C-alpha positions in Angstrom: 262.6 -2.3 35.3 262.1 0.3 38.1 259.7 -0.4 41.0 256.1 0.7 40.5 254.8 3.5 42.7 251.2 4.4 43.1 250.3 7.6 41.3 247.5 8.7 43.7 248.4 7.3 47.2 246.0 9.9 48.9 242.9 8.0 47.6 243.7 5.2 50.0 244.2 7.3 53.1 241.3 7.7 55.6 241.0 11.0 57.3 239.0 11.5 60.5 236.3 14.0 60.2 234.6 15.8 63.1 230.9 14.9 63.4 228.5 17.7 62.6 226.0 18.5 65.2 222.5 18.8 63.8 220.1 21.3 65.2 217.5 19.8 67.5 214.2 19.3 65.8 211.4 21.5 67.1 208.7 19.7 68.9 205.6 18.8 66.9 202.9 21.3 67.5 199.8 20.0 69.2 197.0 19.4 66.7 194.3 22.0 66.9 190.9 20.5 67.8 188.6 20.3 64.8 185.0 21.1 65.3 183.2 17.9 64.4 180.0 19.8 63.9 181.4 21.7 60.9 182.6 18.5 59.3 179.3 16.8 60.0 177.5 19.7 58.2 179.9 19.5 55.3 179.2 15.7 55.0 175.4 16.2 55.3 175.4 18.8 52.6 177.3 16.5 50.3 175.3 13.4 51.3 171.9 14.8 50.3 173.1 15.5 46.8 175.1 12.3 46.2 173.1 9.1 45.3 176.2 7.0 46.0 176.6 8.3 49.5 172.8 8.0 50.1 173.0 4.3 49.2 176.1 3.8 51.3 174.3 5.3 54.3 171.8 2.5 54.2 174.4 -0.1 54.8 177.5 -1.9 53.4 175.5 -4.1 51.1 174.3 -1.0 49.2 177.8 0.1 48.3 180.6 2.4 49.5 180.7 6.2 49.7 182.1 8.1 46.7 185.7 9.6 47.0 184.5 13.0 48.2 182.0 11.5 50.6 184.5 9.0 52.0 187.1 11.8 52.7 184.4 13.9 54.4 183.2 10.9 56.4 186.7 10.0 57.6 187.5 13.6 58.6 184.2 13.8 60.5 184.7 10.5 62.3 188.3 11.3 63.2 187.3 14.7 64.7 184.4 13.3 66.5 186.5 10.5 68.0 189.2 12.9 69.1 186.8 15.4 70.7 186.1 14.7 74.4 182.5 14.4 75.4 181.0 17.6 76.9 181.1 16.2 80.5 184.9 15.8 80.1 185.6 19.3 78.8 186.8 21.9 81.2 184.1 24.4 82.3 184.6 27.9 80.9 184.2 30.9 83.1 184.6 29.1 86.4 187.5 30.0 88.7 189.4 31.9 86.1 
């Protein structure tokens, strides 16, 4: 019987591949400040029409806000928390 030779020897060979340089990721843009006053007004408009949110405004033991009210409330709180108080904001029109 003749010796057995592999039919596909190239499957077992490892070839070195040059690494591919990926493009650098662009820096994340700075978030634009959201005016908390607009979000507050949007929540208030919803709140006066929604009995669930009216009850939730009285306290935790009266229930939770509805889905729309909760989303508006979280957006308002986040914007208000990330807005510096007026005394920390740069003065406009001075030394420009």
